[in-house]
PyMOL commands that place a pseudoatom at each C-alpha (Angstrom):
pseudoatom trace, name=CA, resn=UNK, resi=1, chain=A, elem=C, hetatm=0, pos=[-34.012, -151.013, 170.977]
pseudoatom trace, name=CA, resn=UNK, resi=2, chain=A, elem=C, hetatm=0, pos=[-32.247, -152.403, 167.907]
pseudoatom trace, name=CA, resn=UNK, resi=3, chain=A, elem=C, hetatm=0, pos=[-35.360, -151.812, 165.802]
pseudoatom trace, name=CA, resn=UNK, resi=4, chain=A, elem=C, hetatm=0, pos=[-35.587, -148.205, 167.022]
pseudoatom trace, name=CA, resn=UNK, resi=5, chain=A, elem=C, hetatm=0, pos=[-31.941, -147.608, 166.047]
pseudoatom trace, name=CA, resn=UNK, resi=6, chain=A, elem=C, hetatm=0, pos=[-32.614, -149.010, 162.574]
pseudoatom trace, name=CA, resn=UNK, resi=7, chain=A, elem=C, hetatm=0, pos=[-35.685, -146.805, 162.162]
pseudoatom trace, name=CA, resn=UNK, resi=8, chain=A, elem=C, hetatm=0, pos=[-33.742, -143.697, 163.188]
pseudoatom trace, name=CA, resn=UNK, resi=9, chain=A, elem=C, hetatm=0, pos=[-30.888, -144.570, 160.780]
pseudoatom trace, name=CA, resn=UNK, resi=10, chain=A, elem=C, hetatm=0, pos=[-33.296, -145.123, 157.865]
pseudoatom trace, name=CA, resn=UNK, resi=11, chain=A, elem=C, hetatm=0, pos=[-35.141, -141.869, 158.639]
pseudoatom trace, name=CA, resn=UNK, resi=12, chain=A, elem=C, hetatm=0, pos=[-31.857, -139.943, 158.807]
pseudoatom trace, name=CA, resn=UNK, resi=13, chain=A, elem=C, hetatm=0, pos=[-30.742, -141.414, 155.486]
pseudoatom trace, name=CA, resn=UNK, resi=14, chain=A, elem=C, hetatm=0, pos=[-34.079, -140.541, 153.858]
pseudoatom trace, name=CA, resn=UNK, resi=15, chain=A, elem=C, hetatm=0, pos=[-34.003, -136.935, 155.102]
pseudoatom trace, name=CA, resn=UNK, resi=16, chain=A, elem=C, hetatm=0, pos=[-30.368, -136.572, 153.983]
pseudoatom trace, name=CA, resn=UNK, resi=17, chain=A, elem=C, hetatm=0, pos=[-31.208, -137.902, 150.539]
pseudoatom trace, name=CA, resn=UNK, resi=18, chain=A, elem=C, hetatm=0, pos=[-34.144, -135.523, 150.176]
pseudoatom trace, name=CA, resn=UNK, resi=19, chain=A, elem=C, hetatm=0, pos=[-32.036, -132.565, 151.300]
pseudoatom trace, name=CA, resn=UNK, resi=20, chain=A, elem=C, hetatm=0, pos=[-29.278, -133.444, 148.823]
pseudoatom trace, name=CA, resn=UNK, resi=21, chain=A, elem=C, hetatm=0, pos=[-31.834, -133.731, 146.037]
pseudoatom trace, name=CA, resn=UNK, resi=22, chain=A, elem=C, hetatm=0, pos=[-33.302, -130.331, 146.873]
pseudoatom trace, name=CA, resn=UNK, resi=23, chain=A, elem=C, hetatm=0, pos=[-29.868, -128.724, 146.807]
pseudoatom trace, name=CA, resn=UNK, resi=24, chain=A, elem=C, hetatm=0, pos=[-29.050, -129.938, 143.298]
pseudoatom trace, name=CA, resn=UNK, resi=25, chain=A, elem=C, hetatm=0, pos=[-32.289, -128.564, 141.847]
pseudoatom trace, name=CA, resn=UNK, resi=26, chain=A, elem=C, hetatm=0, pos=[-31.100, -125.042, 142.666]
pseudoatom trace, name=CA, resn=UNK, resi=27, chain=A, elem=C, hetatm=0, pos=[-28.207, -125.329, 140.199]
pseudoatom trace, name=CA, resn=UNK, resi=28, chain=A, elem=C, hetatm=0, pos=[-28.884, -123.706, 136.840]
pseudoatom trace, name=CA, resn=UNK, resi=29, chain=A, elem=C, hetatm=0, pos=[-28.982, -126.225, 134.025]
pseudoatom trace, name=CA, resn=UNK, resi=30, chain=A, elem=C, hetatm=0, pos=[-27.139, -125.343, 130.827]
pseudoatom trace, name=CA, resn=UNK, resi=31, chain=A, elem=C, hetatm=0, pos=[-29.566, -123.780, 128.400]
pseudoatom trace, name=CA, resn=UNK, resi=32, chain=A, elem=C, hetatm=0, pos=[-29.265, -125.552, 125.091]
pseudoatom trace, name=CA, resn=UNK, resi=33, chain=A, elem=C, hetatm=0, pos=[-30.001, -123.647, 121.891]
pseudoatom trace, name=CA, resn=UNK, resi=34, chain=A, elem=C, hetatm=0, pos=[-30.895, -124.919, 118.431]
pseudoatom trace, name=CA, resn=UNK, resi=35, chain=A, elem=C, hetatm=0, pos=[-28.085, -124.756, 115.902]
pseudoatom trace, name=CA, resn=UNK, resi=36, chain=A, elem=C, hetatm=0, pos=[-28.804, -122.984, 112.640]
pseudoatom trace, name=CA, resn=UNK, resi=37, chain=A, elem=C, hetatm=0, pos=[-26.541, -121.419, 110.034]
pseudoatom trace, name=CA, resn=UNK, resi=38, chain=A, elem=C, hetatm=0, pos=[-27.857, -118.006, 111.126]
pseudoatom trace, name=CA, resn=UNK, resi=39, chain=A, elem=C, hetatm=0, pos=[-26.938, -118.664, 114.766]
pseudoatom trace, name=CA, resn=UNK, resi=40, chain=A, elem=C, hetatm=0, pos=[-23.410, -119.736, 113.807]
pseudoatom trace, name=CA, resn=UNK, resi=41, chain=A, elem=C, hetatm=0, pos=[-23.007, -116.735, 111.492]
pseudoatom trace, name=CA, resn=UNK, resi=42, chain=A, elem=C, hetatm=0, pos=[-24.141, -114.227, 114.140]
pseudoatom trace, name=CA, resn=UNK, resi=43, chain=A, elem=C, hetatm=0, pos=[-20.768, -114.346, 115.977]
pseudoatom trace, name=CA, resn=UNK, resi=44, chain=A, elem=C, hetatm=0, pos=[-17.109, -115.194, 115.720]
pseudoatom trace, name=CA, resn=UNK, resi=45, chain=A, elem=C, hetatm=0, pos=[-16.362, -118.275, 117.854]
pseudoatom trace, name=CA, resn=UNK, resi=46, chain=A, elem=C, hetatm=0, pos=[-13.151, -117.978, 119.870]
pseudoatom trace, name=CA, resn=UNK, resi=47, chain=A, elem=C, hetatm=0, pos=[-11.538, -121.096, 121.342]
pseudoatom trace, name=CA, resn=UNK, resi=48, chain=A, elem=C, hetatm=0, pos=[-11.368, -120.988, 125.142]
pseudoatom trace, name=CA, resn=UNK, resi=49, chain=A, elem=C, hetatm=0, pos=[-10.530, -124.608, 125.967]
pseudoatom trace, name=CA, resn=UNK, resi=50, chain=A, elem=C, hetatm=0, pos=[-9.864, -127.952, 124.299]
pseudoatom trace, name=CA, resn=UNK, resi=51, chain=A, elem=C, hetatm=0, pos=[-9.257, -131.203, 126.147]
pseudoatom trace, name=CA, resn=UNK, resi=52, chain=A, elem=C, hetatm=0, pos=[-8.389, -134.701, 125.014]
pseudoatom trace, name=CA, resn=UNK, resi=53, chain=A, elem=C, hetatm=0, pos=[-10.406, -137.657, 126.298]
pseudoatom trace, name=CA, resn=UNK, resi=54, chain=A, elem=C, hetatm=0, pos=[-7.844, -138.195, 129.076]
pseudoatom trace, name=CA, resn=UNK, resi=55, chain=A, elem=C, hetatm=0, pos=[-8.350, -134.595, 130.302]
pseudoatom trace, name=CA, resn=UNK, resi=56, chain=A, elem=C, hetatm=0, pos=[-5.078, -133.184, 128.933]
pseudoatom trace, name=CA, resn=UNK, resi=57, chain=A, elem=C, hetatm=0, pos=[-5.260, -129.864, 127.124]
pseudoatom trace, name=CA, resn=UNK, resi=58, chain=A, elem=C, hetatm=0, pos=[-4.742, -129.915, 123.340]
pseudoatom trace, name=CA, resn=UNK, resi=59, chain=A, elem=C, hetatm=0, pos=[-1.586, -127.827, 123.713]
pseudoatom trace, name=CA, resn=UNK, resi=60, chain=A, elem=C, hetatm=0, pos=[-1.078, -127.399, 119.954]
pseudoatom trace, name=CA, resn=UNK, resi=61, chain=A, elem=C, hetatm=0, pos=[-4.087, -125.059, 119.935]
pseudoatom trace, name=CA, resn=UNK, resi=62, chain=A, elem=C, hetatm=0, pos=[-2.718, -122.749, 122.652]
pseudoatom trace, name=CA, resn=UNK, resi=63, chain=A, elem=C, hetatm=0, pos=[0.836, -121.884, 121.609]
pseudoatom trace, name=CA, resn=UNK, resi=64, chain=A, elem=C, hetatm=0, pos=[-0.063, -118.180, 121.119]
pseudoatom trace, name=CA, resn=UNK, resi=65, chain=A, elem=C, hetatm=0, pos=[-2.707, -116.944, 123.588]
pseudoatom trace, name=CA, resn=UNK, resi=66, chain=A, elem=C, hetatm=0, pos=[-2.871, -113.599, 121.759]
pseudoatom trace, name=CA, resn=UNK, resi=67, chain=A, elem=C, hetatm=0, pos=[-4.153, -115.374, 118.616]
pseudoatom trace, name=CA, resn=UNK, resi=68, chain=A, elem=C, hetatm=0, pos=[-6.645, -118.084, 119.584]
pseudoatom trace, name=CA, resn=UNK, resi=69, chain=A, elem=C, hetatm=0, pos=[-8.306, -120.281, 117.013]
pseudoatom trace, name=CA, resn=UNK, resi=70, chain=A, elem=C, hetatm=0, pos=[-11.423, -118.432, 115.893]
pseudoatom trace, name=CA, resn=UNK, resi=71, chain=A, elem=C, hetatm=0, pos=[-14.190, -119.757, 113.653]
pseudoatom trace, name=CA, resn=UNK, resi=72, chain=A, elem=C, hetatm=0, pos=[-15.972, -117.353, 111.327]
pseudoatom trace, name=CA, resn=UNK, resi=73, chain=A, elem=C, hetatm=0, pos=[-19.110, -118.879, 109.819]
pseudoatom trace, name=CA, resn=UNK, resi=74, chain=A, elem=C, hetatm=0, pos=[-20.489, -116.956, 106.844]
pseudoatom trace, name=CA, resn=UNK, resi=75, chain=A, elem=C, hetatm=0, pos=[-22.581, -117.169, 103.718]
pseudoatom trace, name=CA, resn=UNK, resi=76, chain=A, elem=C, hetatm=0, pos=[-20.854, -116.263, 100.459]
pseudoatom trace, name=CA, resn=UNK, resi=77, chain=A, elem=C, hetatm=0, pos=[-23.191, -116.016, 97.454]
pseudoatom trace, name=CA, resn=UNK, resi=78, chain=A, elem=C, hetatm=0, pos=[-25.561, -118.642, 98.868]
pseudoatom trace, name=CA, resn=UNK, resi=79, chain=A, elem=C, hetatm=0, pos=[-22.782, -120.991, 100.015]
pseudoatom trace, name=CA, resn=UNK, resi=80, chain=A, elem=C, hetatm=0, pos=[-22.196, -121.602, 103.733]
pseudoatom trace, name=CA, resn=UNK, resi=81, chain=A, elem=C, hetatm=0, pos=[-18.495, -121.360, 104.528]
pseudoatom trace, name=CA, resn=UNK, resi=82, chain=A, elem=C, hetatm=0, pos=[-16.370, -121.311, 107.687]
pseudoatom trace, name=CA, resn=UNK, resi=83, chain=A, elem=C, hetatm=0, pos=[-12.957, -119.648, 107.892]
pseudoatom trace, name=CA, resn=UNK, resi=84, chain=A, elem=C, hetatm=0, pos=[-10.448, -120.822, 110.491]
pseudoatom trace, name=CA, resn=UNK, resi=85, chain=A, elem=C, hetatm=0, pos=[-8.763, -117.669, 111.709]
pseudoatom trace, name=CA, resn=UNK, resi=86, chain=A, elem=C, hetatm=0, pos=[-5.248, -117.224, 113.182]
pseudoatom trace, name=CA, resn=UNK, resi=87, chain=A, elem=C, hetatm=0, pos=[-3.914, -120.305, 111.433]
pseudoatom trace, name=CA, resn=UNK, resi=88, chain=A, elem=C, hetatm=0, pos=[-0.587, -120.162, 109.576]
pseudoatom trace, name=CA, resn=UNK, resi=89, chain=A, elem=C, hetatm=0, pos=[-2.169, -121.240, 106.295]
pseudoatom trace, name=CA, resn=UNK, resi=90, chain=A, elem=C, hetatm=0, pos=[-5.390, -119.680, 105.074]
pseudoatom trace, name=CA, resn=UNK, resi=91, chain=A, elem=C, hetatm=0, pos=[-7.892, -122.383, 105.959]
pseudoatom trace, name=CA, resn=UNK, resi=92, chain=A, elem=C, hetatm=0, pos=[-11.604, -122.872, 105.572]
pseudoatom trace, name=CA, resn=UNK, resi=93, chain=A, elem=C, hetatm=0, pos=[-14.340, -125.297, 104.603]
pseudoatom trace, name=CA, resn=UNK, resi=94, chain=A, elem=C, hetatm=0, pos=[-17.886, -125.535, 103.413]
pseudoatom trace, name=CA, resn=UNK, resi=95, chain=A, elem=C, hetatm=0, pos=[-20.428, -126.560, 106.000]
pseudoatom trace, name=CA, resn=UNK, resi=96, chain=A, elem=C, hetatm=0, pos=[-24.081, -127.444, 106.274]
pseudoatom trace, name=CA, resn=UNK, resi=97, chain=A, elem=C, hetatm=0, pos=[-26.610, -127.527, 109.085]
pseudoatom trace, name=CA, resn=UNK, resi=98, chain=A, elem=C, hetatm=0, pos=[-29.378, -130.111, 108.724]
pseudoatom trace, name=CA, resn=UNK, resi=99, chain=A, elem=C, hetatm=0, pos=[-31.757, -130.721, 111.636]
pseudoatom trace, name=CA, resn=UNK, resi=100, chain=A, elem=C, hetatm=0, pos=[-29.284, -129.076, 114.012]
pseudoatom trace, name=CA, resn=UNK, resi=101, chain=A, elem=C, hetatm=0, pos=[-26.378, -131.266, 112.882]
pseudoatom trace, name=CA, resn=UNK, resi=102, chain=A, elem=C, hetatm=0, pos=[-23.300, -129.425, 111.559]
pseudoatom trace, name=CA, resn=UNK, resi=103, chain=A, elem=C, hetatm=0, pos=[-21.188, -131.092, 108.898]
pseudoatom trace, name=CA, resn=UNK, resi=104, chain=A, elem=C, hetatm=0, pos=[-17.818, -129.632, 107.891]
pseudoatom trace, name=CA, resn=UNK, resi=105, chain=A, elem=C, hetatm=0, pos=[-16.878, -130.619, 104.359]
pseudoatom trace, name=CA, resn=UNK, resi=106, chain=A, elem=C, hetatm=0, pos=[-14.241, -129.971, 101.720]
pseudoatom trace, name=CA, resn=UNK, resi=107, chain=A, elem=C, hetatm=0, pos=[-11.631, -128.315, 103.949]
pseudoatom trace, name=CA, resn=UNK, resi=108, chain=A, elem=C, hetatm=0, pos=[-9.230, -126.159, 101.967]
pseudoatom trace, name=CA, resn=UNK, resi=109, chain=A, elem=C, hetatm=0, pos=[-5.856, -124.705, 102.881]
pseudoatom trace, name=CA, resn=UNK, resi=110, chain=A, elem=C, hetatm=0, pos=[-2.994, -122.857, 101.291]
pseudoatom trace, name=CA, resn=UNK, resi=111, chain=A, elem=C, hetatm=0, pos=[0.181, -124.932, 101.283]
pseudoatom trace, name=CA, resn=UNK, resi=112, chain=A, elem=C, hetatm=0, pos=[2.751, -122.717, 102.974]
pseudoatom trace, name=CA, resn=UNK, resi=113, chain=A, elem=C, hetatm=0, pos=[5.545, -124.568, 104.733]
pseudoatom trace, name=CA, resn=UNK, resi=114, chain=A, elem=C, hetatm=0, pos=[4.700, -123.401, 108.236]
pseudoatom trace, name=CA, resn=UNK, resi=115, chain=A, elem=C, hetatm=0, pos=[7.288, -123.853, 110.983]
pseudoatom trace, name=CA, resn=UNK, resi=116, chain=A, elem=C, hetatm=0, pos=[6.479, -125.475, 114.304]
pseudoatom trace, name=CA, resn=UNK, resi=117, chain=A, elem=C, hetatm=0, pos=[4.390, -124.821, 116.356]
pseudoatom trace, name=CA, resn=UNK, resi=118, chain=A, elem=C, hetatm=0, pos=[2.204, -123.186, 113.645]
pseudoatom trace, name=CA, resn=UNK, resi=119, chain=A, elem=C, hetatm=0, pos=[2.147, -126.369, 111.524]
pseudoatom trace, name=CA, resn=UNK, resi=120, chain=A, elem=C, hetatm=0, pos=[0.809, -128.380, 114.479]
pseudoatom trace, name=CA, resn=UNK, resi=121, chain=A, elem=C, hetatm=0, pos=[-1.746, -125.629, 115.188]
pseudoatom trace, name=CA, resn=UNK, resi=122, chain=A, elem=C, hetatm=0, pos=[-3.108, -125.980, 111.635]
pseudoatom trace, name=CA, resn=UNK, resi=123, chain=A, elem=C, hetatm=0, pos=[-3.299, -129.781, 111.911]
pseudoatom trace, name=CA, resn=UNK, resi=124, chain=A, elem=C, hetatm=0, pos=[-5.016, -129.585, 115.321]
pseudoatom trace, name=CA, resn=UNK, resi=125, chain=A, elem=C, hetatm=0, pos=[-7.501, -127.051, 113.923]
pseudoatom trace, name=CA, resn=UNK, resi=126, chain=A, elem=C, hetatm=0, pos=[-8.785, -129.484, 111.300]
pseudoatom trace, name=CA, resn=UNK, resi=127, chain=A, elem=C, hetatm=0, pos=[-9.184, -132.232, 113.908]
pseudoatom trace, name=CA, resn=UNK, resi=128, chain=A, elem=C, hetatm=0, pos=[-10.972, -129.876, 116.331]
pseudoatom trace, name=CA, resn=UNK, resi=129, chain=A, elem=C, hetatm=0, pos=[-13.727, -128.682, 113.986]
pseudoatom trace, name=CA, resn=UNK, resi=130, chain=A, elem=C, hetatm=0, pos=[-14.910, -132.206, 113.133]
pseudoatom trace, name=CA, resn=UNK, resi=131, chain=A, elem=C, hetatm=0, pos=[-17.527, -133.561, 115.503]
pseudoatom trace, name=CA, resn=UNK, resi=132, chain=A, elem=C, hetatm=0, pos=[-20.890, -133.024, 117.161]
pseudoatom trace, name=CA, resn=UNK, resi=133, chain=A, elem=C, hetatm=0, pos=[-21.786, -129.341, 117.621]
pseudoatom trace, name=CA, resn=UNK, resi=134, chain=A, elem=C, hetatm=0, pos=[-23.833, -128.031, 120.540]
pseudoatom trace, name=CA, resn=UNK, resi=135, chain=A, elem=C, hetatm=0, pos=[-24.810, -124.506, 121.579]
pseudoatom trace, name=CA, resn=UNK, resi=136, chain=A, elem=C, hetatm=0, pos=[-25.558, -123.505, 125.157]
pseudoatom trace, name=CA, resn=UNK, resi=137, chain=A, elem=C, hetatm=0, pos=[-25.227, -120.576, 127.546]
pseudoatom trace, name=CA, resn=UNK, resi=138, chain=A, elem=C, hetatm=0, pos=[-22.868, -120.687, 130.497]
pseudoatom trace, name=CA, resn=UNK, resi=139, chain=A, elem=C, hetatm=0, pos=[-23.612, -119.303, 133.979]
pseudoatom trace, name=CA, resn=UNK, resi=140, chain=A, elem=C, hetatm=0, pos=[-22.602, -115.812, 132.792]
pseudoatom trace, name=CA, resn=UNK, resi=141, chain=A, elem=C, hetatm=0, pos=[-25.113, -116.048, 129.898]
pseudoatom trace, name=CA, resn=UNK, resi=142, chain=A, elem=C, hetatm=0, pos=[-22.306, -116.245, 127.302]
pseudoatom trace, name=CA, resn=UNK, resi=143, chain=A, elem=C, hetatm=0, pos=[-23.161, -118.437, 124.338]
pseudoatom trace, name=CA, resn=UNK, resi=144, chain=A, elem=C, hetatm=0, pos=[-20.755, -121.383, 124.065]
pseudoatom trace, name=CA, resn=UNK, resi=145, chain=A, elem=C, hetatm=0, pos=[-20.223, -123.571, 121.006]
pseudoatom trace, name=CA, resn=UNK, resi=146, chain=A, elem=C, hetatm=0, pos=[-19.043, -127.043, 121.988]
pseudoatom trace, name=CA, resn=UNK, resi=147, chain=A, elem=C, hetatm=0, pos=[-17.517, -129.414, 119.440]
pseudoatom trace, name=CA, resn=UNK, resi=148, chain=A, elem=C, hetatm=0, pos=[-17.050, -132.973, 120.642]
pseudoatom trace, name=CA, resn=UNK, resi=149, chain=A, elem=C, hetatm=0, pos=[-15.560, -135.917, 118.798]
pseudoatom trace, name=CA, resn=UNK, resi=150, chain=A, elem=C, hetatm=0, pos=[-14.074, -139.285, 119.775]
pseudoatom trace, name=CA, resn=UNK, resi=151, chain=A, elem=C, hetatm=0, pos=[-10.707, -137.711, 120.652]
pseudoatom trace, name=CA, resn=UNK, resi=152, chain=A, elem=C, hetatm=0, pos=[-11.489, -134.369, 122.259]
pseudoatom trace, name=CA, resn=UNK, resi=153, chain=A, elem=C, hetatm=0, pos=[-13.953, -131.677, 123.272]
pseudoatom trace, name=CA, resn=UNK, resi=154, chain=A, elem=C, hetatm=0, pos=[-13.454, -127.996, 122.416]
pseudoatom trace, name=CA, resn=UNK, resi=155, chain=A, elem=C, hetatm=0, pos=[-15.270, -124.939, 123.742]
pseudoatom trace, name=CA, resn=UNK, resi=156, chain=A, elem=C, hetatm=0, pos=[-15.645, -121.668, 121.812]
pseudoatom trace, name=CA, resn=UNK, resi=157, chain=A, elem=C, hetatm=0, pos=[-17.211, -118.496, 123.209]
pseudoatom trace, name=CA, resn=UNK, resi=158, chain=A, elem=C, hetatm=0, pos=[-19.354, -116.184, 121.110]
pseudoatom trace, name=CA, resn=UNK, resi=159, chain=A, elem=C, hetatm=0, pos=[-17.550, -112.953, 120.226]
pseudoatom trace, name=CA, resn=UNK, resi=160, chain=A, elem=C, hetatm=0, pos=[-19.192, -110.005, 118.483]
pseudoatom trace, name=CA, resn=UNK, resi=161, chain=A, elem=C, hetatm=0, pos=[-18.409, -109.618, 114.798]
for i in range(1, 161): cmd.bond("trace and resi %d" % i, "trace and resi %d" % (i + 1))
show_as sticks, trace
zoom trace
């Protein structure tokens, strides 16, 4: 009788494991897209969320919901450039895309004495755009640009230019 109980328990566990595995295969996987300068330049990228490694929101980036951080990638006379929109100072940087890897370089900014919280917004912007870039589509088929570094992860949605 003990052996029969063990067999039934093992069979139940096996069926439960198979059922759980079948359920997870029905979930849509994020669809990753290759990153190119053309893909980045096709949209504005509006910040929708940014979290620190501990899960806390990067509050400096959300002080004015009406003016979210927006990235505008462009090509100006053969030079790839990104403007950081809605910052207190005029800010931007050169960038390159090599084998799908985005590198932000030579960040520039005007030097206005911005009051708080705008000054912290500008500082947080420069920290947010440095990292590993990834493009994917969410469940609603919206293209999402994710930037992840050692300190945080930020999500930007594609917005028509």
